[in-house]
C-alpha positions as CSV (number, residue, x, y, z in Angstrom):
1,X,129.6,87.8,185.8
2,X,133.3,87.4,184.9
3,X,134.4,90.0,182.4
4,X,137.7,90.8,180.6
5,X,138.4,94.3,179.5
6,X,141.0,94.9,176.7
7,X,142.4,98.4,176.5
8,X,145.6,100.0,175.4
9,X,145.2,102.6,178.2
10,X,144.6,102.0,181.9
11,X,145.5,103.3,185.4
12,X,148.0,104.5,186.7
13,X,148.1,106.3,183.4
14,X,146.3,109.7,183.5
15,X,144.1,111.5,181.0
16,X,140.7,111.0,179.4
17,X,141.6,107.7,177.7
18,X,142.8,105.7,180.8
19,X,140.2,107.5,183.1
20,X,137.2,106.3,181.1
21,X,138.3,102.7,181.1
22,X,139.4,102.7,184.7
23,X,136.0,104.2,185.7
24,X,134.2,101.5,183.7
25,X,136.2,98.7,185.3
26,X,135.7,100.0,188.8
27,X,132.0,100.6,188.1
28,X,131.4,97.1,186.9
29,X,133.3,95.7,189.9
30,X,131.0,97.7,192.3
31,X,128.0,96.0,190.5
32,X,129.3,92.7,191.8
33,X,131.3,91.5,188.7
34,X,134.8,90.1,188.6
35,X,136.6,92.2,186.1
36,X,140.1,91.5,184.7
37,X,142.0,93.9,182.5
38,X,144.4,93.2,179.6
39,X,146.5,96.2,178.9
40,X,150.1,97.4,178.2
41,X,152.8,98.5,180.6
42,X,151.7,102.1,181.6
43,X,153.4,104.9,179.6
44,X,150.7,107.5,178.8
45,X,150.8,110.5,178.4
46,X,154.7,110.8,178.7
47,X,155.5,108.1,176.2
48,X,157.9,106.4,178.6
49,X,157.2,103.2,180.6
50,X,156.5,104.3,184.2
51,X,158.9,103.7,187.1
52,X,158.3,100.3,188.7
53,X,157.2,98.8,185.4
54,X,160.4,99.2,183.4
55,X,162.6,96.3,182.2
56,X,159.7,93.9,182.2
57,X,158.0,92.1,179.4
58,X,154.8,91.3,181.3
59,X,153.4,91.4,184.8
60,X,150.2,90.6,186.8
61,X,148.7,92.9,189.4
62,X,145.7,92.5,191.7
63,X,143.1,95.3,191.6
64,X,139.8,95.2,193.4
65,X,137.9,92.1,192.5
66,X,140.0,91.2,189.5
67,X,143.5,91.1,188.0
68,X,145.4,93.3,185.6
69,X,147.6,91.6,183.0
70,X,150.2,94.0,181.4
71,X,152.3,93.4,178.4
72,X,155.2,95.3,176.8
73,X,154.5,97.9,174.1
74,X,156.7,100.3,172.1
75,X,156.1,103.6,174.1
76,X,156.0,107.0,172.4
77,X,154.1,110.3,172.3
78,X,155.5,111.2,168.9
79,X,153.1,112.8,166.4
80,X,154.8,110.7,163.7
81,X,152.1,108.4,162.2
82,X,154.6,105.5,161.8
83,X,155.7,105.6,165.4
84,X,152.2,105.8,166.7
85,X,151.1,102.9,164.6
86,X,154.2,100.9,165.8
87,X,153.2,101.5,169.4
88,X,149.7,100.3,168.9
89,X,150.5,97.4,166.6
90,X,153.3,96.1,168.9
91,X,150.9,95.7,171.8
92,X,148.2,94.2,169.6
93,X,150.7,91.4,168.6
94,X,152.3,90.9,172.0
95,X,149.1,90.4,174.0
96,X,148.3,87.2,172.0
97,X,150.5,85.6,174.6
98,X,147.6,86.0,176.9
99,X,145.9,83.5,174.6
100,X,147.8,80.7,176.4
101,X,145.6,81.3,179.5
102,X,143.1,78.8,178.1
103,X,141.4,78.0,181.4
104,X,141.1,81.6,182.4
105,X,139.7,82.8,179.1
106,X,137.1,80.0,179.0
107,X,135.7,81.4,182.3
108,X,134.9,84.8,181.0
109,X,131.2,85.5,180.3
110,X,132.0,88.4,178.0
111,X,134.9,90.5,176.7
112,X,134.8,94.3,176.4
113,X,137.2,95.6,173.8
114,X,138.2,99.3,173.6
115,X,138.7,101.1,170.3
116,X,140.6,103.1,169.3
117,X,143.4,102.0,168.8
118,X,141.8,100.1,166.0
119,X,144.8,97.8,165.6
120,X,144.3,96.6,169.2
121,X,140.6,96.2,168.8
122,X,141.0,94.2,165.5
123,X,143.5,91.9,167.1
124,X,141.4,91.4,170.3
125,X,138.2,90.8,168.4
126,X,140.1,88.2,166.3
127,X,141.6,86.5,169.3
128,X,138.6,86.4,171.7
129,X,135.7,86.6,169.3
130,X,136.8,84.5,166.4
131,X,139.3,82.1,168.0
132,X,137.9,81.6,171.5
133,X,134.2,82.3,170.5
134,X,133.6,84.7,173.4
135,X,130.9,87.3,173.3
136,X,132.7,90.6,172.5
137,X,131.3,94.0,173.3
138,X,133.0,96.8,171.4
139,X,133.5,100.0,173.3
140,X,133.9,102.8,170.8
141,X,135.2,106.2,172.0
142,X,136.2,107.6,168.6
143,X,135.4,106.8,165.0
144,X,138.5,105.5,163.2
145,X,139.6,106.0,160.5
146,X,137.1,108.9,160.2
147,X,138.7,110.9,163.0
148,X,142.2,110.5,161.5
149,X,140.9,111.8,158.1
150,X,139.3,114.8,159.7
151,X,142.4,115.6,161.6
152,X,144.5,115.4,158.5
153,X,146.5,112.3,159.5
154,X,145.2,110.1,156.6
155,X,144.3,110.5,153.0
156,X,140.8,109.1,152.5
157,X,141.8,107.7,149.1
158,X,144.9,105.9,150.3
159,X,145.4,102.2,150.6
160,X,146.0,102.5,154.3
161,X,142.7,104.2,154.8
162,X,140.8,101.5,152.8
163,X,142.5,98.9,155.0
164,X,141.4,100.8,158.2
165,X,137.8,101.1,157.0
166,X,137.9,97.3,156.4
167,X,139.1,96.8,159.9
168,X,136.4,99.1,161.3
169,X,133.7,97.1,159.6
170,X,135.2,93.8,160.8
171,X,135.2,94.8,164.5
172,X,131.6,96.2,164.3
173,X,130.4,93.1,162.5
174,X,132.0,90.6,164.8
175,X,130.8,92.1,168.1
176,X,127.7,91.1,170.0
177,X,126.9,94.8,170.6
178,X,128.6,98.2,170.2
179,X,128.9,100.5,173.1
180,X,129.3,104.1,171.9
181,X,130.3,107.3,173.8
182,X,128.1,109.5,171.6
183,X,124.9,109.5,169.5
184,X,127.1,110.2,166.4
185,X,129.2,107.1,167.0
186,X,126.1,104.9,167.3
187,X,124.6,106.5,164.2
188,X,127.8,105.6,162.2
189,X,127.5,102.0,163.4
190,X,123.8,101.8,162.4
191,X,124.7,103.2,158.9
192,X,126.9,100.1,158.4
193,X,124.9,97.5,160.4
194,X,121.3,98.7,161.0
195,X,120.4,95.7,163.1
196,X,123.4,95.9,165.4
197,X,122.6,96.1,169.1
198,X,124.0,99.4,170.6
199,X,124.2,101.1,174.0
200,X,125.0,104.8,174.6
201,X,127.6,104.8,177.4
202,X,128.7,108.4,178.2
203,X,132.2,108.8,179.6
204,X,130.8,109.9,183.0
205,X,132.8,110.3,186.1
206,X,131.8,109.3,189.7
207,X,130.7,112.2,191.8
208,X,133.5,113.8,193.9
209,X,131.6,115.7,196.6
210,X,134.9,116.6,198.4
211,X,135.9,118.7,195.4
212,X,134.2,122.1,195.6
213,X,135.1,124.9,193.1
214,X,135.9,128.3,194.4
215,X,133.4,131.1,194.2
216,X,133.2,133.3,191.0
217,X,136.0,135.7,190.7
218,X,135.6,139.1,192.2
219,X,136.0,142.2,190.1
220,X,139.5,142.8,191.5
221,X,140.8,139.3,190.7
222,X,141.8,137.7,187.4
223,X,139.4,135.1,186.1
224,X,141.2,131.7,186.6
225,X,140.7,129.3,183.7
226,X,141.9,125.7,183.8
227,X,142.7,123.3,181.1
228,X,143.4,119.7,182.3
229,X,144.0,117.1,179.6
230,X,146.0,116.1,176.6
231,X,148.2,118.7,175.0
232,X,148.1,117.3,171.5
233,X,147.1,118.2,167.9
234,X,143.3,117.5,168.3
235,X,143.2,120.0,171.1
236,X,145.8,122.4,169.7
237,X,146.2,124.5,172.8
238,X,149.4,125.8,171.3
239,X,147.5,127.7,168.6
240,X,145.0,128.9,171.2
241,X,147.6,130.5,173.4
242,X,149.3,132.1,170.4
243,X,146.0,133.7,169.3
244,X,144.2,134.7,172.5
245,X,145.7,137.3,174.9
246,X,144.2,136.3,178.2
247,X,145.8,139.3,180.0
248,X,143.7,141.6,177.8
249,X,140.5,140.2,179.4
250,X,141.7,140.0,183.0
251,X,142.1,136.3,182.8
252,X,144.7,133.6,183.4
253,X,145.0,130.2,181.7
254,X,146.4,127.4,183.8
255,X,147.5,124.2,181.9
256,X,147.9,120.6,183.2
257,X,148.7,117.6,181.2
258,X,151.2,116.2,178.7
259,X,151.3,115.4,175.0
260,X,153.3,116.2,171.8
261,X,152.6,120.0,172.1
262,X,153.8,120.2,175.7
263,X,157.4,121.3,175.0
264,X,156.4,124.0,172.5
265,X,153.8,125.3,174.9
266,X,156.4,125.6,177.7
267,X,158.7,127.4,175.2
268,X,155.9,129.9,174.4
269,X,155.4,130.6,178.1
270,X,159.1,130.8,179.0
271,X,159.8,133.2,176.2
272,X,157.1,135.6,177.4
273,X,155.0,135.3,174.3
274,X,152.1,133.7,176.1
275,X,151.1,136.2,178.8
276,X,149.0,135.1,181.8
277,X,149.5,131.4,180.7
278,X,150.9,128.9,183.2
279,X,152.0,125.3,182.8
280,X,151.9,123.1,185.9
281,X,152.8,119.7,184.5
282,X,151.0,116.4,185.1
283,X,149.1,115.5,188.2
284,X,147.4,112.3,189.3
285,X,143.6,112.2,189.2
286,X,143.1,112.8,192.9
287,X,145.6,115.7,192.8
288,X,143.9,117.2,189.8
289,X,140.5,117.1,191.5
290,X,141.9,119.0,194.5
291,X,143.7,121.5,192.1
292,X,140.5,122.2,190.2
293,X,138.9,123.7,193.3
294,X,141.2,126.7,192.8
295,X,139.7,127.7,189.4
296,X,136.6,129.5,188.1
297,X,135.9,127.9,184.8
298,X,137.2,125.0,182.7
299,X,138.5,125.2,179.1
300,X,137.6,122.3,176.8
301,X,139.0,122.5,173.2
302,X,138.9,120.7,169.9
303,X,140.7,122.2,167.0
304,X,138.4,120.7,164.4
305,X,134.9,119.3,164.1
306,X,135.3,115.5,164.5
307,X,132.3,113.3,164.1
308,X,131.5,111.3,167.2
309,X,134.0,113.1,169.4
310,X,132.5,114.2,172.8
311,X,135.4,115.2,175.1
312,X,135.3,113.2,178.3
313,X,136.4,116.3,180.2
314,X,132.8,117.6,179.9
315,X,131.6,114.8,182.2
316,X,134.7,115.0,184.4
317,X,133.9,118.6,185.2
318,X,130.2,118.3,185.8
319,X,130.3,116.9,189.4
320,X,132.7,119.7,190.3
321,X,130.3,122.4,189.1
322,X,132.9,124.3,187.0
323,X,131.3,126.3,184.2
324,X,132.7,125.3,180.8
325,X,134.4,127.4,178.2
326,X,134.0,125.1,175.2
327,X,135.9,125.7,171.9
328,X,134.6,123.1,169.5
329,X,131.7,121.8,167.5
330,X,129.4,118.8,167.1
331,X,127.7,116.8,169.8
332,X,130.0,118.2,172.6
333,X,129.1,121.8,171.8
334,X,125.4,120.9,171.7
335,X,125.5,119.2,175.1
336,X,127.2,122.3,176.6
337,X,124.7,124.7,175.0
338,X,121.5,122.7,175.5
339,X,122.2,122.0,179.2
340,X,123.5,125.4,180.1
341,X,126.9,124.3,181.2
342,X,128.8,127.3,179.8
343,X,129.7,129.2,176.6
344,X,130.6,127.8,173.2
345,X,132.8,129.0,170.3
346,X,133.5,127.2,167.0
347,X,136.8,125.3,166.5
348,X,139.8,127.6,166.0
349,X,137.5,130.7,166.1
350,X,139.9,132.6,168.4
351,X,138.0,135.9,168.3
352,X,134.8,134.2,169.4
353,X,136.7,132.3,172.1
354,X,138.2,135.6,173.3
355,X,134.8,137.2,173.4
356,X,133.6,134.3,175.6
357,X,136.6,134.8,177.9
358,X,135.7,138.5,178.2
359,X,132.1,137.6,178.9
360,X,133.0,135.2,181.7
361,X,135.5,137.7,183.2
362,X,132.7,140.3,183.6
363,X,129.9,137.9,184.5
364,X,127.9,138.4,187.6
365,X,128.2,135.9,190.4
366,X,124.5,135.0,189.9
367,X,125.0,134.0,186.3
368,X,128.2,132.1,187.0
369,X,126.4,130.2,189.8
370,X,123.6,129.3,187.4
371,X,126.1,127.6,185.1
372,X,127.7,125.9,188.1
373,X,124.3,124.7,189.4
374,X,123.4,123.3,185.9
375,X,126.6,121.2,185.9
376,X,126.0,119.8,189.3
377,X,122.4,119.0,188.8
378,X,123.1,117.2,185.5
379,X,125.8,115.1,187.1
380,X,123.3,114.0,189.8
381,X,120.5,113.3,187.4
382,X,120.8,113.2,183.6
383,X,124.5,112.2,183.6
384,X,124.8,110.2,186.7
385,X,127.6,107.6,186.7
386,X,126.1,105.1,189.2
387,X,122.7,105.1,187.4
388,X,124.3,104.6,184.0
389,X,126.5,101.8,185.4
390,X,123.5,99.9,186.7
391,X,121.8,100.1,183.3
392,X,125.0,99.1,181.6
393,X,125.5,96.1,183.9
394,X,121.9,94.9,183.1
395,X,122.7,95.4,179.4
396,X,125.7,93.2,179.6
397,X,123.9,90.4,181.5
398,X,121.1,90.5,179.0
399,X,123.3,90.0,176.0
400,X,126.1,87.8,177.4
């Protein structure tokens, strides 16, 4: 098959959003498909166009068995809603220039469109689904505008929100099938369109057997906790480090990543207010996998309960066998608890989170190893990337 993937995020960007699309593209290529990518000039998570891509409007790269077509976008990591909307809408307009590749577009058997951003998805469904009559598969990783309302970005009664709900229904209605990263996402789609064909595609990561986590901490050593991901409002690591004294429990928190809270977090650490908290900046995916081997457990956090949100970091961590310290709710929390991946506390329940840090720091090696074993076993069986990709490839061929 010849497939086009449309996504606002893609490698060499780092973080959950680009990783999941990059894994999907490489996985489909390994299944024997030719996969092209339509994306923007890389800028995430720093909000600045990367070196080597600046001062360009568009460019083409070769990647595996396919090409990457990149177009300019307004780059920002600002939490300002207007600036974020401008970044996403600018790319959703500019990439229409790709529509002049008439011969190439006609060759695609299917088009996979990533949402959010919903502006990009709406524009892509219109261009490829309505104008070129291609079969569009919608890949939904978060429910918009529902997530924006739950995070406090949008007023549910506003005109903007009504417009976004209309766009949401449009992209679901005009897709051949909806690919959802959680059961809650697919449930939302079926609420609107009960007959819509769906596929549960978890944001799994390929196994990395070369990355082996260290043994459980000894009684004389601090428990080393790692957080690797976006440092933004949905995760709210800033409030977490302000409310949990890791030194009190013989623990350290090591942070990797970028986002609109990164500067404030660094200020908290440099001022001495956040004790036993360390910020290490942004690493590439391969560098991060090697760094994770130095830690005992992995922190995954959501500041609020968000319907449909299952952090990709859960599945990134499983092959490494790192027990999970989960601060959040919903489907992600249930996955961690039901599969024995680690300990769970409610969103922003800092006392409960601190209690779990204390429990981990005094945990026996046998109990820690049980969590680690559960993670590794699940990544090889229940949440196996290669197995899921084979099923997904068959699904695409069946409906294209």
